[in-house]
C-alpha positions in Angstrom: -49.0 -31.1 17.1 -51.1 -29.2 19.5 -50.4 -31.8 22.2 -46.7 -31.4 21.7 -46.9 -27.6 21.9 -49.1 -27.8 25.1 -46.5 -30.2 26.7 -43.8 -27.6 26.2 -45.8 -24.5 26.9 -46.9 -26.1 30.2 -43.5 -27.1 31.5 -41.9 -25.1 34.4 -38.9 -22.9 33.7 -36.5 -25.3 35.4 -37.6 -28.2 33.2 -36.5 -29.2 29.7 -37.4 -25.9 28.2 -35.6 -24.0 31.0 -33.8 -20.7 31.1 -35.9 -18.3 29.0 -34.0 -15.1 28.7 -35.1 -12.1 30.8 -36.3 -9.1 28.9 -37.4 -11.2 25.9 -40.8 -12.5 24.9 -40.6 -16.0 26.4 -43.9 -17.5 25.2 -43.3 -20.6 23.1 -44.4 -20.2 19.5 -45.5 -22.9 17.1 -44.1 -22.6 13.6 -46.1 -24.6 11.0 -43.0 -24.8 8.9 -40.9 -26.7 9.7 -43.3 -27.9 12.3 -41.6 -27.0 15.5 -41.9 -25.1 18.8 -39.6 -22.0 19.0 -38.6 -20.3 22.3 -36.2 -17.5 23.2 -34.2 -19.4 25.7 -32.7 -22.9 25.7 -34.0 -26.4 25.6 -32.0 -28.3 28.2 -32.2 -31.7 29.6 -32.9 -32.0 33.3 -31.9 -35.4 34.7 -34.6 -35.3 37.3 -37.6 -34.7 35.1 -39.4 -36.9 32.5 -38.6 -35.7 29.0 -40.9 -34.8 26.1 -40.3 -37.1 23.1 -38.9 -35.3 20.1 -35.8 -33.6 18.8 -34.5 -30.5 20.6 -31.9 -28.0 19.2 -30.5 -25.2 21.3 -28.2 -22.5 19.9 -26.4 -20.4 22.5 -25.4 -17.0 21.2 -21.8 -16.1 21.4 -21.3 -12.7 23.2 -19.3 -11.5 20.2 -21.8 -12.6 17.6 -23.4 -10.2 15.3 -27.1 -9.2 15.4 -28.1 -11.1 12.3 -27.4 -12.5 8.9 -26.6 -9.0 7.5 -24.1 -8.3 10.3 -20.6 -9.7 10.6 -20.2 -12.5 13.2 -17.0 -13.1 15.1 -16.9 -16.8 15.4 -18.6 -20.1 16.0 -20.7 -20.7 19.1 -22.3 -23.7 20.8 -25.2 -25.7 19.5 -26.7 -28.7 21.3 -29.0 -31.4 19.9 -31.1 -33.7 22.2 -33.0 -36.7 20.8 -35.7 -38.0 23.2 -37.3 -41.3 22.2 -39.2 -42.1 25.3 -40.7 -40.1 28.1 -38.3 -41.1 30.9 -35.8 -39.3 33.0 -33.1 -37.9 30.8 -30.1 -39.1 32.8 -27.9 -36.3 31.7 -28.0 -32.5 31.7 -27.2 -29.6 29.4 -26.6 -26.1 30.3 -25.7 -23.1 28.1 -25.0 -20.8 31.1 -26.7 -17.4 31.1 -26.0 -16.4 27.5 -28.9 -15.6 25.2 -30.1 -18.7 23.4 -32.9 -19.9 21.1 -34.5 -23.4 21.2 -36.3 -25.4 18.5 -38.3 -28.6 19.3 -39.6 -30.9 16.7 -42.1 -33.8 17.4 -41.5 -37.1 15.6 -44.4 -36.4 13.3 -42.6 -33.3 11.9 -39.3 -35.2 11.5 -41.1 -37.9 9.6 -43.1 -35.4 7.6 -39.9 -33.6 6.5 -38.3 -37.0 5.6 -35.4 -36.5 8.0 -35.7 -39.6 10.1 -32.5 -41.1 8.7 -30.6 -37.9 9.2 -31.6 -37.7 12.8 -30.5 -41.2 13.4 -27.2 -40.6 11.7 -26.5 -37.5 13.8 -27.0 -39.4 17.1 -25.6 -42.7 15.7 -28.1 -44.7 17.6 -31.7 -46.0 17.4 -31.8 -46.9 21.1 -34.7 -45.7 23.2 -34.0 -43.1 25.8 -32.1 -39.9 25.3 -29.0 -39.0 23.3 -27.2 -35.7 23.5 -24.6 -34.3 21.1 -22.6 -31.0 21.2 -22.3 -29.3 17.8 -20.6 -26.2 16.5 -22.8 -23.3 15.7 -21.1 -21.7 12.6 -21.2 -17.9 12.2 -24.1 -18.5 9.8 -26.1 -20.4 12.4 -25.2 -17.8 15.1 -26.5 -15.0 12.8 -29.7 -16.9 12.1 -30.2 -17.5 15.8 -29.5 -13.8 16.6 -32.2 -12.7 14.3 -34.7 -15.2 15.8 -33.9 -13.9 19.2 -34.3 -10.3 18.2 -36.3 -10.2 14.9 -35.5 -7.1 12.7 -39.1 -7.2 11.3 -42.5 -7.0 12.8 -46.0 -8.3 12.2 -46.6 -11.2 9.8 -43.1 -10.9 8.5 -41.8 -12.1 11.9 -43.5 -15.5 11.6 -42.1 -15.9 8.1 -38.6 -15.0 9.2 -38.7 -17.4 12.2 -40.0 -20.3 10.1 -37.3 -19.8 7.4 -34.5 -19.5 9.9 -35.7 -22.4 12.0 -35.7 -24.7 8.9 -32.2 -23.6 8.0 -30.9 -24.2 11.5 -32.4 -27.7 11.5 -30.6 -28.4 8.2 -27.3 -27.2 9.5 -27.7 -29.2 12.7 -28.4 -32.5 10.8 -26.0 -32.1 7.9 -23.2 -29.6 9.0 -21.6 -32.0 11.4 -21.2 -34.6 8.7 -18.9 -32.5 6.6 -21.5 -31.8 3.9 -21.0 -28.5 2.2 -24.3 -26.8 2.5 -26.1 -24.7 0.0 -28.6 -23.1 2.4 -31.1 -22.1 -0.4 -31.0 -25.6 -2.0 -31.3 -27.5 1.3 -34.1 -25.3 2.6 -35.9 -25.8 -0.8 -35.6 -29.6 -0.5 -37.0 -29.5 3.0 -39.9 -27.3 1.9 -40.7 -29.7 -1.0 -40.7 -32.7 1.4 -43.0 -30.8 3.7 -45.5 -30.1 0.9 -45.4 -33.7 -0.2 -46.0 -34.8 3.4 -49.0 -32.4 3.6 -50.6 -34.0 0.5 -50.0 -37.5 1.9 -51.6 -36.6 5.2 -54.8 -35.2 3.7 -55.6 -36.7 0.3 -59.2 -35.6 0.4 -58.3 -31.9 0.6 -58.8 -30.1 -2.7 -55.1 -29.2 -3.2 -54.3 -26.7 -6.0 -50.9 -26.0 -7.6 -51.2 -22.4 -6.4 -51.6 -23.4 -2.8 -48.9 -26.1 -2.9 -46.5 -23.6 -4.5 -47.3 -21.0 -1.9 -46.6 -23.6 0.9 -43.3 -24.3 -0.7 -42.4 -20.6 -1.0 -42.1 -20.9 -4.8 -43.8 -19.5 -7.9 -46.2 -21.9 -9.6 -43.8 -22.5 -12.5 -40.8 -23.0 -10.2 -42.7 -25.3 -7.9 -43.8 -27.5 -10.9 -40.3 -27.7 -12.2 -38.6 -28.4 -8.9 -41.2 -31.0 -7.8 -40.8 -32.8 -11.1 -37.0 -32.8 -10.7 -37.1 -34.0 -7.1 -39.7 -36.8 -7.4 -39.8 -37.7 -11.1 -43.4 -36.6 -11.7 -45.5 -33.5 -11.4 -47.2 -32.7 -8.1 -50.7 -33.3 -9.7 -49.6 -36.7 -11.1 -48.2 -37.6 -7.7 -51.3 -36.6 -5.9 -53.6 -38.5 -8.3 -51.5 -41.7 -8.0 -51.5 -41.4 -4.2 -55.3 -40.9 -4.1 -56.0 -43.8 -6.4 -53.6 -46.1 -4.5 -55.3 -45.2 -1.2 -58.8 -45.7 -2.8 -57.8 -49.2 -4.0 -56.7 -50.1 -0.4 -60.0 -48.8 0.9 -62.0 -50.9 -1.6 -60.0 -54.1 -0.9 -59.3 -53.9 2.8 -62.2 -51.8 4.2 -64.7 -53.0 1.7 -66.0 -49.5 1.0 -68.3 -48.8 -1.9 -66.9 -47.2 -5.0 -68.7 -43.9 -4.1 -67.5 -43.9 -0.5 -63.9 -44.6 -1.6 -64.1 -41.8 -4.2 -65.3 -39.3 -1.6 -62.7 -40.4 1.0 -59.8 -39.6 -1.3 -61.1 -36.3 -2.6 -63.2 -37.1 -5.7 -66.5 -35.3 -5.7 -67.9 -37.3 -8.7 -67.7 -41.1 -8.6 -67.8 -41.3 -12.4 -64.7 -39.2 -12.7 -63.1 -41.4 -10.0 -64.0 -44.6 -11.9 -62.5 -43.2 -15.1 -59.2 -42.2 -13.4 -59.1 -45.5 -11.6 -59.5 -47.5 -14.8 -56.8 -45.5 -16.6 -54.4 -45.9 -13.7 -54.8 -49.6 -12.9 -56.3 -50.9 -16.2 -59.5 -52.2 -14.6 -62.6 -50.8 -12.9 -62.8 -50.0 -9.2 -65.8 -52.4 -8.8 -63.4 -55.3 -9.6 -61.6 -54.7 -6.3 -64.9 -55.5 -4.4 -64.9 -59.0 -5.9 -61.4 -59.9 -4.9 
């Protein structure tokens, strides 16, 4: 993710991140959730420059738009999505004029981690390499979210929280709104957060995850997180994590020929005896049997 951020932060103003707005803080910011770069300005495709691979969403603020989600907006504005699948010249251009705008850029790893690969392909209706650009309608809701991102009404740590929440909702609107799906912002944001938590567990099975930390990452209480994860995936987060760890350990034993102790440590078990017991309960045989296959 750092490489992706550095690519964007290091690009000149007339490049794909172009036209940052005067008078605003223009430094790109990395938002851990939903895993994107945020700028006050627009992401735009320059036909003469090699592009950065990822999904780019720009929302141009309508001059009559309200200041935020608590202020009445006057109408829809312009939203542009650019999918870049290989680092070549874009071959097309996008401009939002001189209006204020905000931009979000998601690397492929974030798209995959959120489980939104199919939705991105559906939006652009193509899997071809290169660049695809679509123009979308920024609803009054999206305009209000973008306005608050451009000029946050809060300061300090609350700013990062607000930016992350609004960015996730704009991504959901961009991917689903154009397909005629009636959006429940709270429910869709919650689904994306659960997918993000699940992806974090998958990416680091050895980490000592706790329900409290997972719930905090999902923005839910412990009880609510347990209930919603169970409803979404058919098992509790702890049962899911245990199964994923044991499946990964089995692969390590069979394909990498690790010892039982090494495999246990690799997937987060501090005590090989506890690992062996859990393995036997899950698969019906001991982990040492995998070394003889």
